C-alpha angles and dihedrals in degrees: 000000000000115000132191117278116263125242136059118341114249097231124023119235113256110213116225126237094351096171092048092048093050093046089047094052094047091207117227106208095225095038133114118239138182125216096198095194103024094173110170093346100259097142094024092067092058093046092050092051090059095049123090122223087271093056124084140202123204113202122198131184138158090214108086092196089059091051091050090049092052092048090055099040102036096040092119090068106083094186096066121103118189129203128188096216145097119280092236086069095065090116090065093040094052093042092052088049091049091239116138102181139007135211096231148356134207121200113185107181097189131108115253121241093246089056093048093044095046116119093210107039100070098219096125124064090210097061119065117225142120110314095249113132095170119141090197110046091199089068111108103225128053135185096277091054090055096046093046099046110031123087123260090251093052093048090048090049091051093050092047098042100043101027100033087223115162095203092057096124094050091048093047090050091053092047090051093050092050097049133172095056110176106163141045097255090051089060091043089054092051089053092045092054093051103042137060117248093247111096091353092141090060090051091049090051092049094049094047090047091051095050092045092051091050095045092052098036087231102165096046090051091049092049091051092050092048090055095063115009094104090064088070098046118094117232105278090023118132138216125203121200125194114190130178107197137037096254093060095040092049092054092048093045094050094044092051091047091054092048090048091053088052089053091239097118138015118227105229098194117034092198122041117262113238130196120275119255089250091056094049090052092050094041114025091186089069094064098097097041121124123188125204128183130198133178126207112238102169 
């Protein structure tokens, strides 16, 4: 199995809405927190700086390269525990650590810059590489397996359901006729041949998003997490969500609304917080981010 090249990442990950995240979490110095998708440690570093020696941060990520990076670059923080796992497994992680509740959680659902900029992971439609798209490289199937084995109808359904792309059937038909498609630019060419030039970049983004979501089972994992996370928050503990597309944000919004009606949590911000204009100028990848905060009250 091919793995990412070792060494320093070309472009550091820029964490999104740091001030808003920290204000949302309301860090208690001696508290225990979970960064559910620690990635390359962008937000984790700020959380750790606010914790005392009695506080603790648990970092989880499916990407083993991200975990390795955090081990190397956050080694000075002795109160950080890292787990190569999926965030929907926090029950097992906390149980094995003999932790029964935490003071806060952060779930950043975005891709990190090193993942997007990688020349071997296949997340970006502008960089040619193997059509991989796996967060966890130990997972058996990757994007090319899906595109080269599933039926036209199934591929069209994936593109429509997870990318909300209206031309899903035409694109799926073209993908099917060009099989096997093994690399990023092969998929880009299939999309180019089946779409008009106008707004093609948006179509490319939607198709790549859809395939990535399917490969990594992202929405099912999020739904599972939303069904139980509050059981592991202490009363007064907070959770911060950062989502990057409507499918994720809709799931989060509806789950929080239901928990609010049950008087389990309080929604801190009725409308999602979005990046400032200054931040979007400095970091264009933040433009679609939406941040929601909730606090456990029961």
